[in-house]
C-alpha distance (Angstrom), angle and dihedral (degrees) to the residues before:
residue distance angle dihedral
X1 . . .
X2 3.80 . .
X3 3.79 120.7 .
X4 3.83 118.9 -103.0
X5 3.83 89.3 -134.4
X6 3.84 129.6 53.7
X7 3.80 112.3 -78.7
X8 3.80 98.9 154.0
X9 3.79 131.2 60.4
X10 3.79 91.4 -117.9
X11 3.81 93.2 54.7
X12 3.82 91.5 42.6
X13 3.80 91.4 55.0
X14 3.81 90.8 43.6
X15 3.78 86.7 62.1
X16 3.82 97.8 40.9
X17 3.80 96.1 47.5
X18 3.79 91.6 52.2
X19 3.80 94.2 41.3
X20 3.81 91.8 58.0
X21 3.83 97.1 28.1
X22 3.82 98.5 140.1
X23 3.80 96.9 40.4
X24 3.83 124.0 101.1
X25 3.79 109.4 -103.5
X26 3.81 115.8 166.7
X27 3.77 136.3 18.6
X28 3.79 130.6 174.1
X29 3.79 128.5 169.6
X30 3.80 93.7 -69.6
X31 3.83 111.2 16.8
X32 3.79 139.4 50.2
X33 3.80 124.1 -163.9
X34 3.79 133.4 -171.5
X35 3.78 121.6 -146.3
X36 3.79 87.1 -102.2
X37 3.80 89.8 55.2
X38 3.81 90.6 52.4
X39 3.81 89.5 48.8
X40 3.81 92.0 53.5
X41 3.81 97.6 41.2
X42 3.78 96.8 43.9
X43 3.82 89.1 50.3
X44 3.81 88.2 53.2
X45 3.82 90.0 49.3
X46 3.81 89.8 50.2
X47 3.80 92.6 48.6
X48 3.81 91.2 48.3
X49 3.80 92.9 48.5
X50 3.80 91.2 48.9
X51 3.81 90.2 51.5
X52 3.81 88.2 54.1
X53 3.79 91.4 53.8
X54 3.80 102.4 -96.4
X55 3.80 109.0 150.8
X56 3.79 141.8 161.4
X57 3.80 113.5 -23.5
X58 3.82 93.6 -8.1
X59 3.81 109.6 150.1
X60 3.79 116.4 -118.2
X61 3.80 115.6 -171.0
X62 3.81 117.1 -140.0
X63 3.81 110.2 -156.1
X64 3.80 101.7 170.1
X65 3.78 137.8 135.3
X66 3.80 114.9 -122.1
X67 3.81 108.3 -70.0
X68 3.80 139.5 124.1
X69 3.80 87.7 -90.8
X70 3.82 91.4 71.6
X71 3.84 99.4 69.3
X72 3.81 89.6 36.7
X73 3.81 90.7 56.4
X74 3.81 91.9 41.7
X75 3.80 92.4 54.9
X76 3.80 90.9 42.4
X77 3.80 90.7 55.9
X78 3.80 90.3 51.7
X79 3.80 92.2 48.6
X80 3.81 89.4 52.2
X81 3.81 88.6 54.2
X82 3.80 93.4 -111.2
X83 3.79 131.3 131.1
X84 3.81 121.1 -112.1
X85 3.81 115.8 -121.2
X86 3.83 105.6 -170.3
X87 3.81 114.2 -155.3
X88 3.79 123.7 -169.7
X89 3.83 111.9 -123.2
X90 3.80 87.3 -139.4
X91 3.81 93.0 61.8
X92 3.79 114.5 122.8
X93 3.81 120.7 -121.6
X94 3.81 90.3 -103.0
X95 3.81 91.3 51.1
X96 3.81 91.9 49.4
X97 3.79 91.4 48.3
X98 3.80 91.2 52.7
X99 3.83 96.0 45.3
X100 3.81 96.4 46.1
X101 3.80 92.2 45.9
X102 3.79 94.3 45.4
X103 3.82 92.2 49.4
X104 3.83 94.2 44.9
X105 3.80 87.5 -130.2
X106 3.81 114.7 -174.3
X107 3.81 98.6 179.2
X108 3.82 132.8 43.6
X109 3.80 130.3 -176.8
X110 3.81 109.0 -155.7
X111 3.80 145.1 165.9
X112 3.78 118.2 -104.1
X113 3.81 87.2 -112.5
X114 3.83 89.7 63.9
X115 3.81 95.7 52.1
X116 3.79 94.3 95.2
X117 3.80 90.9 52.6
X118 3.81 90.7 51.5
X119 3.79 90.9 46.8
X120 3.80 87.7 55.9
X121 3.81 96.5 47.8
X122 3.81 97.5 38.7
X123 3.80 93.2 79.5
X124 3.81 91.5 62.1
X125 3.83 102.2 31.7
X126 3.79 100.8 83.9
X127 3.81 95.2 -174.5
X128 3.82 96.3 57.3
X129 3.80 111.8 105.8
X130 3.80 109.3 147.6
X131 3.81 135.4 37.4
X132 3.81 125.0 -173.2
X133 3.81 114.0 -161.5
X134 3.82 121.3 -150.4
X135 3.80 119.7 -153.8
X136 3.80 100.1 2.7
X137 3.79 115.0 160.8
X138 3.79 111.6 -111.4
X139 3.79 92.0 -120.7
X140 3.81 95.9 49.2
X141 3.78 121.5 98.9
X142 3.78 112.0 -120.2
X143 3.79 98.3 179.7
X144 3.81 123.1 134.8
X145 3.80 119.1 -171.5
X146 3.79 111.2 -105.0
X147 3.83 93.9 0.6
X148 3.81 129.8 106.3
X149 3.83 105.3 -126.1
X150 3.82 127.4 -169.0
X151 3.78 135.4 -178.3
X152 3.81 109.2 -118.3
X153 3.79 95.9 -140.2
X154 3.81 93.7 47.8
X155 3.78 91.2 47.1
X156 3.81 92.2 52.6
X157 3.80 92.3 47.7
X158 3.80 89.7 56.0
X159 3.82 94.8 52.4
X160 3.79 125.5 62.5
X161 3.79 96.2 -166.7
X162 3.79 94.4 -108.3
X163 3.80 109.0 125.7
X164 3.78 141.4 123.7
X165 3.80 98.8 -79.2
X166 3.80 119.5 -151.3
X167 3.79 121.5 -124.2
X168 3.80 107.9 -136.9
X169 3.78 117.6 -162.7
X170 3.82 118.5 -118.3
X171 3.82 86.8 -107.4
X172 3.82 94.2 56.5
X173 3.80 117.1 111.8
X174 3.82 110.6 -99.0
X175 3.80 101.1 165.6
X176 3.80 135.6 37.9
X177 3.80 107.7 -175.6
X178 3.81 130.5 166.5
X179 3.77 133.0 -128.9
X180 3.78 118.3 -123.5
X181 3.79 92.9 -103.3
X182 3.81 93.5 -128.5
X183 3.82 90.7 142.0
X184 3.82 97.4 39.6
X185 3.79 136.2 -53.5
X186 3.84 113.8 -2.3
X187 3.79 112.8 -95.0
X188 3.79 123.4 -138.8
X189 3.82 109.9 -118.6
X190 3.80 117.0 -156.7
X191 3.80 125.9 -149.7
X192 3.78 127.8 -173.5
X193 3.79 124.1 -143.2
X194 3.81 88.8 -107.2
X195 3.80 91.5 53.6
X196 3.81 94.2 49.8
X197 3.81 94.0 44.3
X198 3.81 88.1 54.2
X199 3.80 90.9 46.0
X200 3.80 96.3 51.4
X201 3.80 91.2 46.0
X202 3.81 88.6 50.6
X203 3.81 89.1 53.3
X204 3.80 88.6 55.7
X205 3.80 89.8 51.3
X206 3.79 96.0 47.1
X207 3.81 101.0 39.7
X208 3.79 101.6 26.9
X209 3.80 98.1 -133.7
X210 3.81 106.8 -171.8
X211 3.80 140.9 174.0
X212 3.82 92.9 -94.5
X213 3.81 93.3 54.8
X214 3.79 125.8 109.6
X215 3.80 113.0 -162.1
X216 3.80 130.2 -166.3
X217 3.82 121.4 -153.8
X218 3.81 123.1 -173.9
X219 3.82 101.9 155.0
X220 3.84 120.6 86.6
X221 3.80 113.5 -68.2
X222 3.80 86.7 -146.2
X223 3.81 87.8 78.5
X224 3.83 137.6 30.8
X225 3.80 93.5 -31.2
X226 3.80 89.9 62.5
X227 3.79 90.8 57.1
X228 3.81 91.3 48.1
X229 3.81 89.0 50.6
X230 3.81 94.4 52.7
X231 3.81 92.0 44.6
X232 3.80 91.4 50.5
X233 3.81 90.1 51.2
X234 3.80 89.6 55.6
X235 3.81 86.5 55.4
X236 3.80 92.7 55.1
X237 3.80 97.9 -118.6
X238 3.79 133.0 129.1
X239 3.81 123.4 -98.8
X240 3.80 124.4 -158.7
X241 3.81 114.0 -155.0
X242 3.80 127.3 -159.9
X243 3.80 127.2 177.5
X244 3.80 96.1 -136.1
X245 3.78 141.7 19.6
X246 3.78 121.7 -110.3
X247 3.83 114.7 168.4
X248 3.80 95.9 -145.4
X249 3.80 93.1 45.9
X250 3.81 90.1 46.4
X251 3.80 91.7 53.2
X252 3.81 90.7 47.4
X253 3.82 93.6 49.2
X254 3.80 92.2 47.4
X255 3.79 90.8 54.5
X256 3.82 98.4 39.0
X257 3.82 98.4 43.1
X258 3.79 98.3 37.2
X259 3.79 92.9 -118.4
X260 3.80 111.6 -165.2
X261 3.81 99.3 -175.3
X262 3.78 140.8 16.3
X263 3.79 137.2 174.6
X264 3.81 118.9 -131.0
X265 3.78 136.0 163.2
X266 3.83 115.9 -126.7
X267 3.82 95.3 -100.5
X268 3.81 88.7 57.6
X269 3.81 91.5 49.0
X270 3.80 90.3 52.6
X271 3.83 90.1 52.4
X272 3.80 89.8 48.6
X273 3.81 90.9 51.3
X274 3.81 89.7 50.3
X275 3.82 94.3 47.3
X276 3.80 120.5 109.2
X277 3.80 89.9 -133.4
X278 3.81 95.0 59.5
X279 3.81 92.1 106.6
X280 3.80 89.2 71.9
X281 3.81 91.5 59.7
X282 3.79 93.0 55.6
X283 3.82 91.2 66.2
X284 3.78 97.2 40.9
X285 3.77 136.6 107.9
X286 3.81 90.4 -105.1
X287 3.81 113.1 135.9
X288 3.82 102.4 161.6
X289 3.77 135.0 36.7
X290 3.78 100.2 -176.7
X291 3.77 111.2 -157.3
X292 3.77 137.7 177.6
X293 3.82 142.8 123.6
X294 3.83 89.6 94.5
X295 3.82 137.8 19.1
X296 3.80 120.8 -93.9
X297 3.77 123.4 -126.2
X298 3.80 107.3 -105.8
X299 3.81 93.6 -132.8
X300 3.80 91.2 55.0
X301 3.79 91.6 43.1
X302 3.81 90.8 54.4
X303 3.80 89.3 46.1
X304 3.80 90.1 52.2
X305 3.79 93.3 50.0
X306 3.80 90.5 48.8
X307 3.80 96.0 47.0
X308 3.82 104.0 32.3
X309 3.79 101.0 23.8
X310 3.82 139.4 -116.9
X311 3.80 93.7 -40.2
X312 3.81 104.8 115.4
X313 3.81 116.0 118.7
X314 3.80 116.5 178.6
X315 3.78 126.2 -161.5
X316 3.78 131.2 -171.5
X317 3.78 122.7 -159.3
X318 3.77 142.1 121.1
X319 3.79 137.7 -139.3
X320 3.80 90.8 -87.3
X321 3.83 91.8 52.8
X322 3.82 103.4 29.3
X323 3.82 111.0 -128.3
X324 3.78 96.4 -49.6
X325 3.79 120.6 91.2
X326 3.81 96.2 105.9
X327 3.80 135.5 -4.5
X328 3.80 133.4 -161.6
X329 3.84 109.6 -156.7
X330 3.83 125.9 -149.0
X331 3.81 97.0 -104.6
X332 3.80 91.2 54.5
X333 3.80 90.7 48.7
X334 3.80 89.2 52.6
X335 3.81 94.2 48.9
X336 3.79 92.3 49.0
X337 3.81 92.1 47.8
X338 3.81 92.7 48.0
X339 3.81 90.8 50.0
X340 3.81 92.1 46.0
X341 3.80 88.5 -123.5
X342 3.81 99.9 161.3
X343 3.81 92.9 172.5
X344 3.79 90.1 58.7
X345 3.82 92.4 45.4
X346 3.80 89.5 52.8
X347 3.79 91.6 54.2
X348 3.80 127.1 95.6
X349 3.80 92.2 -129.6
X350 3.79 129.4 -116.5
X351 3.83 131.8 -45.8
X352 3.79 116.9 -72.1
X353 3.79 116.9 -105.7
X354 3.81 92.5 -104.1
X355 3.81 96.6 41.1
X356 3.79 136.8 78.3
X357 3.79 115.8 -152.8
X358 3.79 128.3 -165.8
X359 3.80 135.2 171.3
X360 3.80 109.2 -134.0
X361 3.77 137.5 -164.6
X362 3.81 110.9 -103.3
X363 3.81 93.4 -136.8
X364 3.81 103.4 38.4
X365 3.84 102.8 24.4
X366 3.80 86.7 -134.1
X367 3.83 118.3 143.5
X368 3.80 113.5 -100.7
X369 3.82 125.0 -138.6
X370 3.83 121.9 -108.4
X371 3.78 113.9 -69.4
X372 3.80 96.6 27.1
X373 3.79 121.2 112.1
X374 3.80 123.5 -125.8
X375 3.80 144.2 121.9
X376 3.80 117.7 -46.5
X377 3.81 112.5 -121.7
X378 3.80 124.3 -174.1
X379 3.80 136.2 -169.7
X380 3.81 117.3 -162.5
X381 3.82 136.2 149.2
X382 3.81 89.0 -121.4
X383 3.80 96.9 55.6
X384 3.79 114.6 127.6
X385 3.79 122.5 -86.4
X386 3.80 94.9 -130.9
X387 3.78 145.1 -67.2
X388 3.79 116.3 -67.8
X389 3.82 110.9 -102.7
X390 3.82 91.5 -15.0
X391 3.82 106.6 104.0
X392 3.80 94.6 158.8
X393 3.81 93.4 51.4
X394 3.81 89.4 46.0
X395 3.81 90.2 53.4
X396 3.81 90.5 50.3
X397 3.81 93.6 50.6
X398 3.83 100.9 36.3
X399 3.79 111.4 51.4
X400 3.80 125.3 166.0
X401 3.79 92.8 -22.4
X402 3.80 94.8 -46.5
X403 3.79 128.9 111.3
X404 3.80 111.8 -141.3
X405 3.78 101.9 -147.8
X406 3.79 101.6 -163.3
X407 3.81 87.5 -127.3
X408 3.79 120.6 124.7
X409 3.79 117.2 -139.8
X410 3.78 149.3 131.2
X411 3.79 135.7 -127.6
X412 3.79 122.6 -138.4
X413 3.81 126.5 -143.8
X414 3.81 91.1 -89.5
X415 3.81 93.0 53.1
X416 3.81 97.9 -104.7
X417 3.78 113.5 147.8
X418 3.79 120.2 -140.5
X419 3.79 115.4 -167.2
X420 3.77 114.6 -141.9
X421 3.81 102.5 -179.9
X422 3.77 147.0 -50.7
X423 3.79 110.4 -78.3
X424 3.80 86.4 -126.0
X425 3.83 90.4 54.7
X426 3.79 97.9 52.6
X427 3.81 110.2 120.7
X428 3.80 113.7 -136.9
X429 3.79 108.0 -157.8
X430 3.78 120.2 172.1
X431 3.81 89.5 -18.2
X432 3.82 92.7 -54.6
X433 3.81 123.6 115.6
X434 3.80 116.3 -127.5
X435 3.80 117.5 -168.7
X436 3.78 105.9 -147.8
X437 3.79 96.6 -150.6
X438 3.79 92.7 61.2
X439 3.81 90.3 54.2
X440 3.81 92.5 44.4
X441 3.79 90.7 52.2
X442 3.82 91.2 58.0
X443 3.81 93.9 45.7
X444 3.82 92.6 49.4
X445 3.79 90.5 57.6
X446 3.82 89.9 68.3
X447 3.84 109.1 99.4
X448 3.82 92.5 -132.3
X449 3.82 92.7 56.7
X450 3.81 121.6 83.5
X451 3.81 95.8 172.1
X452 3.79 137.1 2.6
X453 3.78 134.2 -168.8
X454 3.79 124.6 -175.5
X455 3.81 123.3 -158.3
X456 3.77 136.7 168.7
X457 3.81 115.7 -108.3
X458 3.83 129.3 -170.2
X459 3.79 115.5 -80.3
X460 3.81 124.1 176.1
X461 3.79 94.1 -149.7
X462 3.81 102.6 38.3
X463 3.81 101.5 25.7
X464 3.79 88.9 -126.5
X465 3.77 131.7 22.5
X466 3.79 127.0 -157.0
X467 3.82 110.8 -107.1
X468 3.82 123.1 -173.1
X469 3.80 125.1 -153.8
X470 3.81 112.2 -162.7
X471 3.81 134.7 -168.2
X472 3.83 114.8 -156.3
X473 3.79 119.8 -121.6
X474 3.80 90.2 -142.9
X475 3.80 124.4 0.8
X476 3.79 105.4 -53.6
X477 3.79 142.2 25.7
X478 3.78 123.3 -141.0
X479 3.79 95.0 -135.1
X480 3.79 94.8 -171.2
X481 3.80 89.6 55.0
X482 3.81 91.3 49.7
X483 3.81 90.7 49.0
X484 3.80 89.6 50.2
X485 3.81 90.3 55.2
X486 3.81 90.7 49.2
X487 3.81 91.1 48.8
X488 3.80 90.7 50.8
X489 3.80 99.0 43.1
X490 3.81 105.5 32.2
X491 3.78 136.0 62.3
X492 3.80 112.1 -109.8
X493 3.82 94.7 -106.1
X494 3.82 91.2 52.0
X495 3.80 96.1 52.6
X496 3.81 117.4 105.7
X497 3.78 111.1 -104.4
X498 3.80 90.9 -161.2
X499 3.78 138.1 22.3
X500 3.79 135.2 -152.8
X501 3.81 126.4 -169.8
X502 3.81 120.1 -150.9
X503 3.80 133.1 174.9
X504 3.81 89.9 -128.6
X505 3.79 140.4 -5.9
X506 3.80 123.6 -113.2
X507 3.79 113.7 -105.2
X508 3.78 135.9 -163.3
X509 3.79 120.3 -117.6
X510 3.82 87.5 -94.3
X511 3.80 93.0 59.4
X512 3.80 95.6 -104.8
X513 3.79 118.1 136.0
X514 3.80 106.2 -101.0
X515 3.78 100.1 -129.5
X516 3.80 92.1 169.4
X517 3.82 92.3 59.4
X518 3.79 90.2 53.6
X519 3.79 91.8 47.2
X520 3.80 94.9 46.9
X521 3.80 91.5 61.7
X522 3.78 88.3 70.2
X523 3.80 101.2 34.9
X524 3.81 104.1 42.8
X525 3.80 92.7 95.9
X526 3.79 96.6 40.0
X527 3.81 122.8 105.2
X528 3.80 92.7 -137.4
X529 3.75 133.9 43.4
X530 3.77 122.7 -119.8
X531 3.80 93.7 -84.8
């Protein structure tokens, strides 16, 4: 017997889209949609998918640039009973081949610009049967050998949204996402409807999305931004979507459109702070710059609070616990900055309202007292169901209701969590553990250093040696001065034994610093990995 109240994402969006039907909902560079428009179009998407054979829990890949079509397709998949499989448009052909094969995806919705990539992978992805192409010119060929291909717009025009809709249970799989693969091949992460309903409601609690909000999203909707978009739609607000980040354009849109919140990764915030147009942001309607994916430098965070205002709202999460393990709201940022409390500013905040967070001993799994360092474990109703086809890895990560994050951190007496490192990034040198972030923090305080990354590199005597990669703030770095700071501030075993200076650091397609690429330069020819 189905529940009389919404327990699935599809039923939750049924209610939200009709509740706010006449309100503006989405706008990209070319299109604007009301909630009623989303209701109609997503129903057409669902009807079309069902006619193509998509049923309960069937994976549907979404390979789209940022546009209003992304949330429309996402909701349409849910209404058809399928499971969303978000794919980053920046994925390489090899990455797409792996993800589609691993997920056993039969259907993909893609941009016309991604057709060639799908043509390449289709020969070796046995599961792929159907491709729906968004935005293809009427004169362009969209054929793929051995694959049924449809034009999105034509398909929608031929379906009115009236079909025999499935009724998934709250325990049915609604999402099939992938980890970043920083510790090996990406793992498929499964979410039930119940999990994602809880997660979106938790986003409303933590970030306060409301019907008078105007959001701006410029990071890929295939990742955290997509979750923020869906949560904001449940709140009844308007979301502006752009397919790339430009600091001057961002400042202009914030001022012109009355943007109240945006989501940026730290590298984007730094570019915004350095932009000539920043002055416009300081007098805007902006109340929240939500940031995550990487820590912010405390000097730049304090600069941002001083110049833009008390608007910074940090979140810490991971694919297995979407976005919400801890949060650090704007008012707490402001208090810490005013008090000069750098330890607090370097923290990831306190546990989310619907989460319990502990730091546990790596050997015993017992909770550790405040101040002691161990693995971060979290229990939340929106934690993932398990890894796809990886029962052993699931059992290692999910134990007795807790998700063991692989992150190393410590809690203080007030419940603030400070992340020290990834367990996979700990440098073991001469039997001593070195947490790279603590070394990086010291190096970044030097005025010549704009960015610093520390990795372990092969060393015959010590097993691993600490190696620092620096980016200059201006044109040069006084290395002797940096070494003097390290000698003064760090224990001998923590000090970098070697330094490298680069113009910039490699980043992932999500804007995170790609630590693994830096590390691999030194370990590719080694017989063992770092640990």
